[in-house]
VOPAGU-2260 file (C-alpha; in pm, 1 decimal, decimal comma):
REM VOPAGU-2260
SITE   aa  ch    i         X         Y         Z
SITE  MET   A    0    3351,8   -2203,5   -4023,9
SITE  VAL   A    1    3482,6   -2402,7   -3729,6
SITE  LEU   A    2    3853,3   -2479,2   -3726,8
SITE  ARG   A    3    3987,5   -2724,3   -3469,6
SITE  GLY   A    4    3710,1   -2637,8   -3224,9
SITE  ILE   A    5    3748,9   -2262,0   -3275,3
SITE  ALA   A    6    3411,7   -2113,1   -3371,2
SITE  VAL   A    7    3552,7   -1792,9   -3521,8
SITE  PRO   A    8    3913,2   -1858,6   -3627,5
SITE  THR   A    9    4145,8   -1564,5   -3686,6
SITE  ILE   A   10    4401,7   -1540,3   -3964,5
SITE  GLU   A   11    4660,6   -1659,8   -3711,1
SITE  HIS   A   12    4457,0   -1975,6   -3643,1
SITE  VAL   A   13    4420,2   -2045,6   -4015,2
SITE  LEU   A   14    4789,6   -1991,0   -4089,8
SITE  SER   A   15    4894,2   -2203,8   -3792,7
SITE  HIS   A   16    4666,0   -2483,1   -3913,4
SITE  ILE   A   17    4800,5   -2463,4   -4269,7
SITE  ARG   A   18    5159,3   -2464,9   -4142,2
SITE  THR   A   19    5091,4   -2763,3   -3916,1
SITE  LEU   A   20    4941,9   -2955,3   -4207,1
SITE  SER   A   21    5237,0   -2854,1   -4424,4
SITE  SER   A   22    5488,6   -2983,6   -4170,7
SITE  LEU   A   23    5296,3   -3311,8   -4146,5
SITE  CYS   A   24    5300,9   -3339,6   -4527,6
SITE  ALA   A   25    5677,9   -3310,0   -4518,2
SITE  GLU   A   26    5680,3   -3630,4   -4313,9
SITE  LYS   A   27    5394,6   -3822,2   -4481,0
SITE  GLY   A   28    5372,2   -3683,3   -4836,4
SITE  THR   A   29    5007,3   -3575,3   -4815,9
SITE  ILE   A   30    4755,4   -3505,5   -4544,7
SITE  ASP   A   31    4378,7   -3467,3   -4575,4
SITE  GLY   A   32    4428,5   -3483,5   -4952,9
SITE  PHE   A   33    4668,5   -3187,0   -4960,2
SITE  LEU   A   34    5017,6   -3191,7   -5102,4
SITE  GLU   A   35    5283,7   -2994,1   -4916,4
SITE  GLU   A   36    5334,9   -2770,1   -5222,7
SITE  THR   A   37    4964,8   -2679,7   -5225,6
SITE  LEU   A   38    4971,4   -2584,5   -4858,0
SITE  VAL   A   39    5288,8   -2378,2   -4902,5
SITE  GLU   A   40    5128,6   -2193,9   -5195,7
SITE  LEU   A   41    4814,7   -2130,3   -4987,8
SITE  ASP   A   42    5026,8   -2001,2   -4697,3
SITE  GLN   A   43    5214,1   -1764,8   -4930,8
SITE  ALA   A   44    4892,0   -1643,3   -5096,0
SITE  ILE   A   45    4735,2   -1562,8   -4756,5
SITE  CYS   A   46    5049,5   -1381,3   -4639,5
SITE  HIS   A   47    5060,3   -1184,6   -4965,9
SITE  LYS   A   48    4696,7   -1079,6   -4918,2
SITE  VAL   A   49    4758,6    -979,4   -4555,5
SITE  LYS   A   50    5053,2    -764,8   -4667,3
SITE  GLU   A   51    4840,3    -608,4   -4938,6
SITE  VAL   A   52    4565,7    -518,4   -4689,9
SITE  VAL   A   53    4782,6    -384,6   -4405,5
SITE  ASN   A   54    5051,9    -211,3   -4610,6
SITE  GLN   A   55    4915,4     138,3   -4551,7
SITE  THR   A   56    5074,1     477,5   -4502,2
SITE  LEU   A   57    5007,2     650,0   -4172,6
SITE  PRO   A   58    4839,2     992,1   -4197,3
SITE  SER   A   59    5087,4    1270,9   -4124,6
SITE  SER   A   60    4959,8    1352,7   -3773,9
SITE  GLY   A   61    4685,2    1318,3   -3517,0
SITE  THR   A   62    4668,2     940,2   -3491,7
SITE  PRO   A   63    4687,6     728,5   -3175,1
SITE  TYR   A   64    5023,2     605,5   -3308,9
SITE  HIS   A   65    5153,0     963,6   -3310,3
SITE  ALA   A   66    5017,1    1019,0   -2959,0
SITE  LEU   A   67    5199,8     709,1   -2833,4
SITE  ALA   A   68    5523,5     809,3   -3009,3
SITE  SER   A   69    5499,3    1163,6   -2866,1
SITE  TRP   A   70    5445,3    1023,7   -2517,5
SITE  ILE   A   71    5745,2     791,1   -2552,8
SITE  GLN   A   72    5956,8    1082,9   -2669,2
SITE  ALA   A   73    5843,8    1311,0   -2384,5
SITE  ILE   A   74    5861,7    1090,1   -2075,6
SITE  SER   A   75    6166,4    1082,7   -1855,3
SITE  ARG   A   76    6284,6     730,1   -1787,9
SITE  ASP   A   77    6578,7     523,8   -1668,2
SITE  LYS   A   78    6532,1     238,9   -1915,1
SITE  PRO   A   79    6420,0     205,8   -2277,3
SITE  VAL   A   80    6047,4     174,8   -2338,8
SITE  GLU   A   81    5947,0    -174,8   -2447,6
SITE  ILE   A   82    5658,9    -193,5   -2697,3
SITE  PHE   A   83    5490,9    -525,7   -2771,7
SITE  THR   A   84    5249,0    -545,0   -3063,8
SITE  THR   A   85    5071,5    -819,9   -3253,9
SITE  ASN   A   86    5023,2    -593,9   -3556,4
SITE  TYR   A   87    5186,5    -683,3   -3887,9
SITE  ASP   A   88    5165,2    -328,5   -4023,5
SITE  LEU   A   89    5437,3     -63,0   -4016,0
SITE  LEU   A   90    5223,9     217,1   -3868,8
SITE  LEU   A   91    5398,9     223,5   -3532,9
SITE  GLU   A   92    5740,5     235,9   -3699,8
SITE  GLN   A   93    5620,4     524,8   -3917,0
SITE  ALA   A   94    5495,7     719,3   -3612,8
SITE  LEU   A   95    5816,0     659,1   -3414,8
SITE  GLU   A   96    6024,7     778,6   -3707,4
SITE  GLU   A   97    5805,3    1085,5   -3768,3
SITE  GLN   A   98    5835,3    1178,3   -3398,9
SITE  ARG   A   99    6211,6    1111,1   -3414,8
SITE  VAL   A  100    6198,7     839,7   -3148,3
SITE  PRO   A  101    6495,0     603,1   -3185,2
SITE  TYR   A  102    6387,0     240,2   -3167,1
SITE  PHE   A  103    6539,2    -104,0   -3200,7
SITE  ASP   A  104    6337,7    -392,1   -3344,4
SITE  GLY   A  105    6606,6    -658,8   -3339,7
SITE  PHE   A  106    6736,4    -591,8   -3690,0
SITE  VAL   A  107    7071,5    -446,5   -3791,0
SITE  GLY   A  108    7143,6    -288,8   -4127,6
SITE  SER   A  109    6935,5     -88,8   -4371,4
SITE  ASP   A  110    6914,3    -239,9   -4720,3
SITE  SER   A  111    6845,4    -598,8   -4619,1
SITE  ALA   A  112    6868,5    -584,0   -4241,3
SITE  PHE   A  113    6933,8    -906,7   -4055,0
SITE  LEU   A  114    6789,5   -1022,9   -3724,1
SITE  ASP   A  115    7056,6    -999,3   -3455,1
SITE  LEU   A  116    6945,1   -1227,2   -3173,3
SITE  GLU   A  117    7244,4   -1141,4   -2954,3
SITE  SER   A  118    7157,2    -770,6   -2960,7
SITE  MET   A  119    6796,9    -852,8   -2873,7
SITE  ALA   A  120    6909,5   -1040,5   -2564,2
SITE  GLU   A  121    7121,7    -748,9   -2440,9
SITE  ASP   A  122    6963,5    -485,3   -2220,2
SITE  ASP   A  123    7205,8    -204,9   -2295,4
SITE  LEU   A  124    7005,1      35,2   -2511,5
SITE  PRO   A  125    7014,1     401,7   -2410,7
SITE  ALA   A  126    6713,4     503,0   -2199,7
SITE  ARG   A  127    6581,9     739,8   -2469,4
SITE  TRP   A  128    6533,5     449,0   -2712,5
SITE  ALA   A  129    6233,5     222,1   -2751,5
SITE  ARG   A  130    6251,8    -150,2   -2812,9
SITE  LEU   A  131    5983,5    -273,9   -3053,9
SITE  TRP   A  132    5869,1    -636,0   -3029,4
SITE  LYS   A  133    5646,1    -754,4   -3314,7
SITE  ILE   A  134    5508,5   -1076,0   -3170,8
SITE  HIS   A  135    5346,7   -1203,3   -3493,8
SITE  GLY   A  136    5613,7   -1070,3   -3724,9
SITE  SER   A  137    5578,7    -792,3   -3976,0
SITE  ILE   A  138    5494,2    -737,6   -4339,7
SITE  ASN   A  139    5856,2    -641,5   -4402,2
SITE  TRP   A  140    6013,0    -953,6   -4248,1
SITE  TRP   A  141    6114,5   -1239,7   -4476,3
SITE  MET   A  142    6261,4   -1584,3   -4433,5
SITE  THR   A  143    6540,8   -1643,8   -4683,0
SITE  GLU   A  144    6605,1   -1977,9   -4848,2
SITE  GLY   A  145    6890,1   -2020,0   -4600,7
SITE  GLU   A  146    6636,2   -1987,7   -4315,0
SITE  LYS   A  147    6762,9   -1642,6   -4215,2
SITE  ILE   A  148    6516,2   -1371,3   -4115,7
SITE  ARG   A  149    6563,3   -1042,1   -4300,9
SITE  ARG   A  150    6384,9    -709,3   -4291,7
SITE  CYS   A  151    6341,0    -527,0   -4620,7
SITE  ARG   A  152    6075,5    -364,5   -4834,1
SITE  ASP   A  153    6070,7    -634,6   -5100,2
SITE  ASN   A  154    6007,5   -1006,2   -5080,5
SITE  VAL   A  155    6306,8   -1218,4   -5001,9
SITE  LYS   A  156    6304,3   -1583,8   -5122,0
SITE  GLY   A  157    5671,3   -1508,1   -2569,8
SITE  GLU   A  158    5957,3   -1556,1   -2324,0
SITE  ARG   A  159    6077,5   -1196,7   -2368,4
SITE  LEU   A  160    5734,4   -1054,6   -2291,1
SITE  ARG   A  161    5709,8   -1259,3   -1971,1
SITE  ALA   A  162    6052,0   -1137,8   -1849,3
SITE  PHE   A  163    5963,1    -777,8   -1929,8
SITE  LEU   A  164    5634,1    -794,9   -1739,2
SITE  ARG   A  165    5820,1    -912,1   -1427,4
SITE  SER   A  166    6075,1    -627,5   -1440,0
SITE  ASP   A  167    6080,2    -295,5   -1255,6
SITE  GLN   A  168    5928,4      10,9   -1427,4
SITE  CYS   A  169    5711,1    -209,0   -1649,0
SITE  VAL   A  170    5435,6     -28,5   -1837,6
SITE  LEU   A  171    5235,8    -244,4   -2076,5
SITE  ILE   A  172    5015,3     -68,4   -2329,5
SITE  THR   A  173    4810,6    -286,3   -2560,1
SITE  CYS   A  174    4606,3    -189,1   -2860,7
SITE  GLY   A  175    4425,1    -412,7   -3099,1
SITE  TYR   A  176    4114,1    -614,9   -3127,3
SITE  ARG   A  177    3971,5    -932,4   -2982,8
């Protein structure tokens, strides 16, 4: 399958394409024979399947996630560790919590946490904390009907990276696939 000149499109390419078509449908009614409602349903079905596949529980110990969390907990530092990931899963959060590493992912609250953009912009976390940046979002993030981003277990109806890489004491660790 070739999608917009991409020989082997990833799920991100497919979702971006569907969302682009959907936004064009909002303006023109249909595009390439698709109704906006059909594209929205397809988008939701793909996201549901992704959540189903990646919603896994981390083994209790001995994983690379645990090793990273242990390292973060053990190192002496003057500033919080900044972790950037493209993963949708919650494995890193599970490892940080199991290793008792405090982290901030931009959300405030517990039951239906809300994204607090002002807190994300501030650089005043204690040095022992980690800041977790999920570049592609997460399986527990939801857009409400009021266009608010929430973090919760159940469904709810790049400039930062560049600035970090230019800062002092920058350590960038990447894991993933091509």
